[in-house]
PDB file of N, CA, C, O and CB in Angstrom:
ATOM      1  N   MET A   1      -6.804   8.362   0.216  1.00  0.00           N
ATOM      2  CA  MET A   1      -6.123   7.714   1.155  1.00  0.00           C
ATOM      3  C   MET A   1      -5.627   8.734   1.589  1.00  0.00           C
ATOM      4  O   MET A   1      -5.429   9.726   0.888  1.00  0.00           O
ATOM      5  CB  MET A   1      -5.283   6.694   0.862  1.00  0.00           C
ATOM      6  N   GLN A   2      -5.321   8.646   2.922  1.00  0.00           N
ATOM      7  CA  GLN A   2      -4.544   9.778   3.911  1.00  0.00           C
ATOM      8  C   GLN A   2      -3.359   9.240   3.971  1.00  0.00           C
ATOM      9  O   GLN A   2      -3.119   8.044   4.134  1.00  0.00           O
ATOM     10  CB  GLN A   2      -5.091  10.056   5.465  1.00  0.00           C
ATOM     11  N   VAL A   3      -2.514  10.200   3.827  1.00  0.00           N
ATOM     12  CA  VAL A   3      -0.786  10.060   3.722  1.00  0.00           C
ATOM     13  C   VAL A   3      -0.390  11.045   4.927  1.00  0.00           C
ATOM     14  O   VAL A   3      -0.813  12.194   5.050  1.00  0.00           O
ATOM     15  CB  VAL A   3       0.020  10.685   1.986  1.00  0.00           C
ATOM     16  N   VAL A   4       0.562  10.340   5.859  1.00  0.00           N
ATOM     17  CA  VAL A   4       1.080  11.418   7.044  1.00  0.00           C
ATOM     18  C   VAL A   4       2.613  11.452   6.296  1.00  0.00           C
ATOM     19  O   VAL A   4       3.469  10.624   5.986  1.00  0.00           O
ATOM     20  CB  VAL A   4       1.038  10.729   9.073  1.00  0.00           C
ATOM     21  N   LYS A   5       2.453  12.694   6.216  1.00  0.00           N
ATOM     22  CA  LYS A   5       3.723  13.093   5.396  1.00  0.00           C
ATOM     23  C   LYS A   5       4.836  13.620   6.753  1.00  0.00           C
ATOM     24  O   LYS A   5       5.933  13.063   6.807  1.00  0.00           O
ATOM     25  CB  LYS A   5       3.276  14.570   4.066  1.00  0.00           C
ATOM     26  N   GLU A   6       4.532  14.553   7.666  1.00  0.00           N
ATOM     27  CA  GLU A   6       5.481  14.530   8.848  1.00  0.00           C
ATOM     28  C   GLU A   6       4.609  14.473  10.030  1.00  0.00           C
ATOM     29  O   GLU A   6       3.403  14.268   9.889  1.00  0.00           O
ATOM     30  CB  GLU A   6       6.468  15.801   8.923  1.00  0.00           C
ATOM     31  N   VAL A   7       5.195  14.658  11.297  1.00  0.00           N
ATOM     32  CA  VAL A   7       4.531  14.493  12.690  1.00  0.00           C
ATOM     33  C   VAL A   7       3.130  15.420  12.526  1.00  0.00           C
ATOM     34  O   VAL A   7       3.406  16.561  12.154  1.00  0.00           O
ATOM     35  CB  VAL A   7       5.649  15.099  14.063  1.00  0.00           C
ATOM     36  N   GLY A   8       1.855  15.210  12.697  1.00  0.00           N
ATOM     37  CA  GLY A   8       0.985  16.072  12.697  1.00  0.00           C
ATOM     38  C   GLY A   8       0.460  16.314  11.192  1.00  0.00           C
ATOM     39  O   GLY A   8      -0.767  16.363  11.100  1.00  0.00           O
ATOM     40  N   SER A   9       1.099  16.455  10.149  1.00  0.00           N
ATOM     41  CA  SER A   9       0.889  16.800   8.951  1.00  0.00           C
ATOM     42  C   SER A   9       0.143  15.476   8.228  1.00  0.00           C
ATOM     43  O   SER A   9       0.586  14.332   8.333  1.00  0.00           O
ATOM     44  CB  SER A   9       2.242  17.280   8.350  1.00  0.00           C
ATOM     45  N   ARG A  10      -1.170  15.864   7.414  1.00  0.00           N
ATOM     46  CA  ARG A  10      -1.596  14.904   6.744  1.00  0.00           C
ATOM     47  C   ARG A  10      -2.116  15.311   5.432  1.00  0.00           C
ATOM     48  O   ARG A  10      -2.451  16.492   5.335  1.00  0.00           O
ATOM     49  CB  ARG A  10      -2.449  14.261   7.466  1.00  0.00           C
ATOM     50  N   GLU A  11      -2.264  14.458   4.276  1.00  0.00           N
ATOM     51  CA  GLU A  11      -2.712  15.202   3.127  1.00  0.00           C
ATOM     52  C   GLU A  11      -3.486  13.766   2.369  1.00  0.00           C
ATOM     53  O   GLU A  11      -3.084  12.607   2.478  1.00  0.00           O
ATOM     54  CB  GLU A  11      -1.258  16.081   2.174  1.00  0.00           C
ATOM     55  N   TRP A  12      -4.693  14.239   1.591  1.00  0.00           N
ATOM     56  CA  TRP A  12      -5.492  13.237   0.863  1.00  0.00           C
ATOM     57  C   TRP A  12      -4.990  13.230  -0.310  1.00  0.00           C
ATOM     58  O   TRP A  12      -4.539  14.231  -0.866  1.00  0.00           O
ATOM     59  CB  TRP A  12      -6.901  13.431   0.786  1.00  0.00           C
ATOM     60  N   LEU A  13      -5.037  11.705  -0.950  1.00  0.00           N
ATOM     61  CA  LEU A  13      -4.568  11.660  -2.347  1.00  0.00           C
ATOM     62  C   LEU A  13      -5.447  10.564  -3.100  1.00  0.00           C
ATOM     63  O   LEU A  13      -6.004   9.670  -2.463  1.00  0.00           O
ATOM     64  CB  LEU A  13      -2.953  11.306  -2.411  1.00  0.00           C
ATOM     65  N   LYS A  14      -5.506  10.630  -3.920  1.00  0.00           N
ATOM     66  CA  LYS A  14      -6.283   9.658  -4.633  1.00  0.00           C
ATOM     67  C   LYS A  14      -5.433   8.121  -4.738  1.00  0.00           C
ATOM     68  O   LYS A  14      -4.307   8.115  -5.235  1.00  0.00           O
ATOM     69  CB  LYS A  14      -6.606  10.338  -6.158  1.00  0.00           C
ATOM     70  N   LEU A  15      -5.988   6.987  -4.293  1.00  0.00           N
ATOM     71  CA  LEU A  15      -5.149   5.911  -4.159  1.00  0.00           C
ATOM     72  C   LEU A  15      -4.345   5.580  -5.896  1.00  0.00           C
ATOM     73  O   LEU A  15      -3.302   4.936  -6.006  1.00  0.00           O
ATOM     74  CB  LEU A  15      -6.223   4.566  -3.486  1.00  0.00           C
ATOM     75  N   SER A  16      -4.889   6.007  -6.748  1.00  0.00           N
ATOM     76  CA  SER A  16      -4.055   5.718  -8.059  1.00  0.00           C
ATOM     77  C   SER A  16      -2.672   6.644  -8.186  1.00  0.00           C
ATOM     78  O   SER A  16      -1.600   6.146  -8.530  1.00  0.00           O
ATOM     79  CB  SER A  16      -5.057   6.048  -9.417  1.00  0.00           C
ATOM     80  N   ALA A  17      -2.847   8.133  -7.846  1.00  0.00           N
ATOM     81  CA  ALA A  17      -1.870   8.640  -7.828  1.00  0.00           C
ATOM     82  C   ALA A  17      -0.560   8.438  -6.806  1.00  0.00           C
ATOM     83  O   ALA A  17       0.631   8.702  -6.967  1.00  0.00           O
ATOM     84  CB  ALA A  17      -2.327   9.605  -7.868  1.00  0.00           C
ATOM     85  N   TYR A  18      -1.263   7.884  -5.738  1.00  0.00           N
ATOM     86  CA  TYR A  18      -0.260   7.565  -4.639  1.00  0.00           C
ATOM     87  C   TYR A  18       0.617   6.269  -5.370  1.00  0.00           C
ATOM     88  O   TYR A  18       1.825   6.138  -5.178  1.00  0.00           O
ATOM     89  CB  TYR A  18      -1.129   7.097  -3.026  1.00  0.00           C
ATOM     90  N   ALA A  19      -0.130   5.400  -6.176  1.00  0.00           N
ATOM     91  CA  ALA A  19       0.365   4.230  -6.259  1.00  0.00           C
ATOM     92  C   ALA A  19       1.480   4.453  -7.683  1.00  0.00           C
ATOM     93  O   ALA A  19       2.439   3.702  -7.861  1.00  0.00           O
ATOM     94  CB  ALA A  19      -0.938   3.087  -6.360  1.00  0.00           C
ATOM     95  N   ALA A  20       1.196   5.424  -8.462  1.00  0.00           N
ATOM     96  CA  ALA A  20       1.951   5.718  -9.751  1.00  0.00           C
ATOM     97  C   ALA A  20       3.464   6.225  -9.096  1.00  0.00           C
ATOM     98  O   ALA A  20       4.479   6.109  -9.784  1.00  0.00           O
ATOM     99  CB  ALA A  20       1.068   7.035 -10.801  1.00  0.00           C
ATOM    100  N   GLY A  21       3.516   6.740  -7.846  1.00  0.00           N
ATOM    101  CA  GLY A  21       4.602   7.499  -7.420  1.00  0.00           C
ATOM    102  C   GLY A  21       5.299   6.061  -6.348  1.00  0.00           C
ATOM    103  O   GLY A  21       6.114   6.394  -5.488  1.00  0.00           O
ATOM    104  N   LEU A  22       5.044   5.011  -6.432  1.00  0.00           N
ATOM    105  CA  LEU A  22       5.938   3.923  -5.764  1.00  0.00           C
ATOM    106  C   LEU A  22       7.092   3.451  -6.672  1.00  0.00           C
ATOM    107  O   LEU A  22       6.963   3.321  -7.890  1.00  0.00           O
ATOM    108  CB  LEU A  22       5.063   2.638  -5.378  1.00  0.00           C
ATOM    109  N   THR A  23       8.169   3.217  -6.028  1.00  0.00           N
ATOM    110  CA  THR A  23       9.246   2.765  -6.917  1.00  0.00           C
ATOM    111  C   THR A  23       9.412   0.972  -6.564  1.00  0.00           C
ATOM    112  O   THR A  23       8.993   0.268  -5.645  1.00  0.00           O
ATOM    113  CB  THR A  23      10.790   3.785  -6.532  1.00  0.00           C
ATOM    114  N   ARG A  24      10.080   0.746  -7.567  1.00  0.00           N
ATOM    115  CA  ARG A  24      10.550  -0.800  -7.372  1.00  0.00           C
ATOM    116  C   ARG A  24      11.040  -1.133  -5.866  1.00  0.00           C
ATOM    117  O   ARG A  24      10.363  -1.989  -5.295  1.00  0.00           O
ATOM    118  CB  ARG A  24      11.871  -1.141  -8.426  1.00  0.00           C
ATOM    119  N   LYS A  25      11.748  -0.769  -5.393  1.00  0.00           N
ATOM    120  CA  LYS A  25      12.086  -1.030  -3.692  1.00  0.00           C
ATOM    121  C   LYS A  25      10.971  -0.853  -2.708  1.00  0.00           C
ATOM    122  O   LYS A  25      11.151  -1.139  -1.524  1.00  0.00           O
ATOM    123  CB  LYS A  25      13.206   0.025  -3.123  1.00  0.00           C
ATOM    124  N   ALA A  26       9.796  -0.381  -3.158  1.00  0.00           N
ATOM    125  CA  ALA A  26       8.624  -0.136  -2.080  1.00  0.00           C
ATOM    126  C   ALA A  26       7.953  -1.593  -1.963  1.00  0.00           C
ATOM    127  O   ALA A  26       7.290  -1.913  -0.976  1.00  0.00           O
ATOM    128  CB  ALA A  26       7.389   1.133  -2.623  1.00  0.00           C
ATOM    129  N   TRP A  27       8.174  -2.424  -3.023  1.00  0.00           N
ATOM    130  CA  TRP A  27       7.477  -3.862  -2.973  1.00  0.00           C
ATOM    131  C   TRP A  27       8.442  -4.792  -1.988  1.00  0.00           C
ATOM    132  O   TRP A  27       9.630  -4.616  -1.716  1.00  0.00           O
ATOM    133  CB  TRP A  27       7.358  -4.604  -4.662  1.00  0.00           C
ATOM    134  N   VAL A  28       7.555  -5.818  -1.554  1.00  0.00           N
ATOM    135  CA  VAL A  28       8.304  -6.711  -1.049  1.00  0.00           C
ATOM    136  C   VAL A  28       7.746  -8.195  -1.161  1.00  0.00           C
ATOM    137  O   VAL A  28       6.537  -8.423  -1.108  1.00  0.00           O
ATOM    138  CB  VAL A  28       8.536  -6.300   0.238  1.00  0.00           C
ATOM    139  N   GLU A  29       8.425  -8.900  -1.275  1.00  0.00           N
ATOM    140  CA  GLU A  29       7.741 -10.493  -1.517  1.00  0.00           C
ATOM    141  C   GLU A  29       7.194 -11.173  -0.063  1.00  0.00           C
ATOM    142  O   GLU A  29       7.858 -11.331   0.962  1.00  0.00           O
ATOM    143  CB  GLU A  29       9.095 -11.688  -2.203  1.00  0.00           C
ATOM    144  N   VAL A  30       5.876 -11.498  -0.281  1.00  0.00           N
ATOM    145  CA  VAL A  30       4.957 -12.090   0.758  1.00  0.00           C
ATOM    146  C   VAL A  30       4.467 -13.381   0.651  1.00  0.00           C
ATOM    147  O   VAL A  30       5.029 -13.775  -0.371  1.00  0.00           O
ATOM    148  CB  VAL A  30       3.880 -11.374   0.883  1.00  0.00           C
ATOM    149  N   THR A  31       3.742 -14.339   1.077  1.00  0.00           N
ATOM    150  CA  THR A  31       3.418 -15.060   0.979  1.00  0.00           C
ATOM    151  C   THR A  31       1.689 -15.056   1.107  1.00  0.00           C
ATOM    152  O   THR A  31       1.035 -14.811   2.121  1.00  0.00           O
ATOM    153  CB  THR A  31       4.222 -15.594   1.582  1.00  0.00           C
ATOM    154  N   TRP A  32       1.247 -15.363  -0.081  1.00  0.00           N
ATOM    155  CA  TRP A  32      -0.668 -15.235  -0.046  1.00  0.00           C
ATOM    156  C   TRP A  32      -1.243 -16.534  -0.112  1.00  0.00           C
ATOM    157  O   TRP A  32      -1.301 -17.388  -0.996  1.00  0.00           O
ATOM    158  CB  TRP A  32      -1.466 -14.376  -1.483  1.00  0.00           C
ATOM    159  N   LEU A  33      -1.632 -16.458   1.002  1.00  0.00           N
ATOM    160  CA  LEU A  33      -2.446 -17.744   1.350  1.00  0.00           C
ATOM    161  C   LEU A  33      -3.819 -17.942   0.528  1.00  0.00           C
ATOM    162  O   LEU A  33      -4.637 -17.027   0.433  1.00  0.00           O
ATOM    163  CB  LEU A  33      -2.823 -17.698   2.928  1.00  0.00           C
ATOM    164  N   SER A  34      -3.997 -19.145  -0.029  1.00  0.00           N
ATOM    165  CA  SER A  34      -5.277 -19.808  -0.457  1.00  0.00           C
ATOM    166  C   SER A  34      -5.638 -20.985  -0.453  1.00  0.00           C
ATOM    167  O   SER A  34      -4.903 -21.771   0.144  1.00  0.00           O
ATOM    168  CB  SER A  34      -5.513 -19.643  -1.440  1.00  0.00           C
ATOM    169  N   VAL A  35      -6.905 -21.525  -1.122  1.00  0.00           N
ATOM    170  CA  VAL A  35      -7.063 -22.778  -1.222  1.00  0.00           C
ATOM    171  C   VAL A  35      -6.265 -23.969  -1.713  1.00  0.00           C
ATOM    172  O   VAL A  35      -6.372 -25.168  -1.452  1.00  0.00           O
ATOM    173  CB  VAL A  35      -7.873 -22.754  -1.706  1.00  0.00           C
ATOM    174  N   LYS A  36      -5.308 -23.196  -2.617  1.00  0.00           N
ATOM    175  CA  LYS A  36      -4.145 -23.884  -3.348  1.00  0.00           C
ATOM    176  C   LYS A  36      -2.808 -24.022  -2.537  1.00  0.00           C
ATOM    177  O   LYS A  36      -1.816 -24.714  -2.767  1.00  0.00           O
ATOM    178  CB  LYS A  36      -3.825 -23.082  -4.645  1.00  0.00           C
ATOM    179  N   GLY A  37      -3.078 -23.179  -1.553  1.00  0.00           N
ATOM    180  CA  GLY A  37      -1.819 -23.260  -0.763  1.00  0.00           C
ATOM    181  C   GLY A  37      -0.984 -22.245  -0.688  1.00  0.00           C
ATOM    182  O   GLY A  37      -1.518 -21.447  -1.457  1.00  0.00           O
ATOM    183  N   GLY A  38       0.051 -21.686  -0.247  1.00  0.00           N
ATOM    184  CA  GLY A  38       0.760 -20.677  -0.267  1.00  0.00           C
ATOM    185  C   GLY A  38       1.286 -20.197  -1.397  1.00  0.00           C
ATOM    186  O   GLY A  38       1.783 -21.105  -2.063  1.00  0.00           O
ATOM    187  N   GLN A  39       1.409 -18.816  -2.035  1.00  0.00           N
ATOM    188  CA  GLN A  39       2.004 -18.426  -3.276  1.00  0.00           C
ATOM    189  C   GLN A  39       2.805 -17.027  -2.956  1.00  0.00           C
ATOM    190  O   GLN A  39       2.583 -16.033  -2.264  1.00  0.00           O
ATOM    191  CB  GLN A  39       0.824 -18.270  -4.457  1.00  0.00           C
ATOM    192  N   GLU A  40       3.837 -17.471  -3.815  1.00  0.00           N
ATOM    193  CA  GLU A  40       4.768 -15.971  -3.454  1.00  0.00           C
ATOM    194  C   GLU A  40       4.390 -14.705  -4.371  1.00  0.00           C
ATOM    195  O   GLU A  40       4.720 -14.692  -5.557  1.00  0.00           O
ATOM    196  CB  GLU A  40       6.568 -16.221  -3.770  1.00  0.00           C
ATOM    197  N   VAL A  41       3.706 -13.671  -3.797  1.00  0.00           N
ATOM    198  CA  VAL A  41       3.681 -12.627  -4.329  1.00  0.00           C
ATOM    199  C   VAL A  41       4.316 -11.233  -3.984  1.00  0.00           C
ATOM    200  O   VAL A  41       4.676 -11.138  -2.810  1.00  0.00           O
ATOM    201  CB  VAL A  41       2.682 -12.596  -4.411  1.00  0.00           C
ATOM    202  N   TYR A  42       4.511 -10.189  -4.738  1.00  0.00           N
ATOM    203  CA  TYR A  42       4.925  -9.037  -4.475  1.00  0.00           C
ATOM    204  C   TYR A  42       3.732  -8.125  -4.170  1.00  0.00           C
ATOM    205  O   TYR A  42       2.692  -8.085  -4.828  1.00  0.00           O
ATOM    206  CB  TYR A  42       5.741  -8.618  -5.511  1.00  0.00           C
ATOM    207  N   ALA A  43       4.029  -7.380  -3.057  1.00  0.00           N
ATOM    208  CA  ALA A  43       2.756  -6.418  -2.288  1.00  0.00           C
ATOM    209  C   ALA A  43       3.602  -5.164  -1.550  1.00  0.00           C
ATOM    210  O   ALA A  43       4.694  -5.235  -0.986  1.00  0.00           O
ATOM    211  CB  ALA A  43       1.723  -7.476  -0.846  1.00  0.00           C
ATOM    212  N   TYR A  44       2.754  -4.021  -1.736  1.00  0.00           N
ATOM    213  CA  TYR A  44       3.351  -2.999  -1.037  1.00  0.00           C
ATOM    214  C   TYR A  44       2.217  -2.816   0.073  1.00  0.00           C
ATOM    215  O   TYR A  44       0.997  -2.712  -0.057  1.00  0.00           O
ATOM    216  CB  TYR A  44       3.716  -1.669  -1.980  1.00  0.00           C
ATOM    217  N   LEU A  45       3.186  -2.810   1.429  1.00  0.00           N
ATOM    218  CA  LEU A  45       2.164  -3.151   2.618  1.00  0.00           C
ATOM    219  C   LEU A  45       2.193  -1.489   3.014  1.00  0.00           C
ATOM    220  O   LEU A  45       3.211  -0.802   2.934  1.00  0.00           O
ATOM    221  CB  LEU A  45       2.799  -4.498   4.063  1.00  0.00           C
ATOM    222  N   ILE A  46       1.064  -1.068   3.388  1.00  0.00           N
ATOM    223  CA  ILE A  46       0.845  -0.025   3.992  1.00  0.00           C
ATOM    224  C   ILE A  46      -0.440   0.173   5.208  1.00  0.00           C
ATOM    225  O   ILE A  46      -1.408  -0.584   5.288  1.00  0.00           O
ATOM    226  CB  ILE A  46       0.747   0.758   2.922  1.00  0.00           C
ATOM    227  N   SER A  47      -0.213   1.258   6.026  1.00  0.00           N
ATOM    228  CA  SER A  47      -1.155   1.217   7.166  1.00  0.00           C
ATOM    229  C   SER A  47      -1.850   2.628   7.054  1.00  0.00           C
ATOM    230  O   SER A  47      -1.220   3.633   7.385  1.00  0.00           O
ATOM    231  CB  SER A  47      -0.379   0.953   8.667  1.00  0.00           C
ATOM    232  N   SER A  48      -3.214   2.714   6.564  1.00  0.00           N
ATOM    233  CA  SER A  48      -3.730   4.296   6.233  1.00  0.00           C
ATOM    234  C   SER A  48      -5.140   3.997   6.492  1.00  0.00           C
ATOM    235  O   SER A  48      -5.590   2.923   6.890  1.00  0.00           O
ATOM    236  CB  SER A  48      -3.441   5.006   4.516  1.00  0.00           C
ATOM    237  N   TRP A  49      -5.972   5.371   6.144  1.00  0.00           N
ATOM    238  CA  TRP A  49      -7.038   5.600   6.393  1.00  0.00           C
ATOM    239  C   TRP A  49      -7.429   5.699   4.804  1.00  0.00           C
ATOM    240  O   TRP A  49      -6.973   6.517   4.006  1.00  0.00           O
ATOM    241  CB  TRP A  49      -7.204   6.721   7.403  1.00  0.00           C
ATOM    242  N   ILE A  50      -8.320   4.738   4.558  1.00  0.00           N
ATOM    243  CA  ILE A  50      -9.011   4.981   3.130  1.00  0.00           C
ATOM    244  C   ILE A  50     -10.492   5.444   3.094  1.00  0.00           C
ATOM    245  O   ILE A  50     -11.448   4.880   3.626  1.00  0.00           O
ATOM    246  CB  ILE A  50      -8.984   3.650   2.315  1.00  0.00           C
ATOM    247  N   ARG A  51     -10.488   6.663   2.310  1.00  0.00           N
ATOM    248  CA  ARG A  51     -12.128   7.181   2.402  1.00  0.00           C
ATOM    249  C   ARG A  51     -12.947   6.603   1.538  1.00  0.00           C
ATOM    250  O   ARG A  51     -12.422   6.222   0.492  1.00  0.00           O
ATOM    251  CB  ARG A  51     -12.387   8.656   2.123  1.00  0.00           C
ATOM    252  N   LYS A  52     -14.038   6.436   1.668  1.00  0.00           N
ATOM    253  CA  LYS A  52     -15.227   5.896   0.926  1.00  0.00           C
ATOM    254  C   LYS A  52     -14.677   4.610   0.279  1.00  0.00           C
ATOM    255  O   LYS A  52     -14.683   4.605  -0.952  1.00  0.00           O
ATOM    256  CB  LYS A  52     -15.847   6.971  -0.210  1.00  0.00           C
ATOM    257  N   LEU A  53     -14.257   3.644   0.838  1.00  0.00           N
ATOM    258  CA  LEU A  53     -14.057   2.465   0.323  1.00  0.00           C
ATOM    259  C   LEU A  53     -15.267   1.435   0.674  1.00  0.00           C
ATOM    260  O   LEU A  53     -15.230   0.276   0.260  1.00  0.00           O
ATOM    261  CB  LEU A  53     -12.739   2.030   0.792  1.00  0.00           C
TER     262      LEU A  53
END
């Protein structure tokens, strides 16, 4: 995945390496919609390019 570090500066990281560096505060509670109805789950929300997905 490509991470924007500073304005104009980008770095490619493996998704597993990026995820390993996340803290507890990075996760937010969201409603996950399903056939059974909404369920509250914790997710990390990000906008990024993911290469070879």
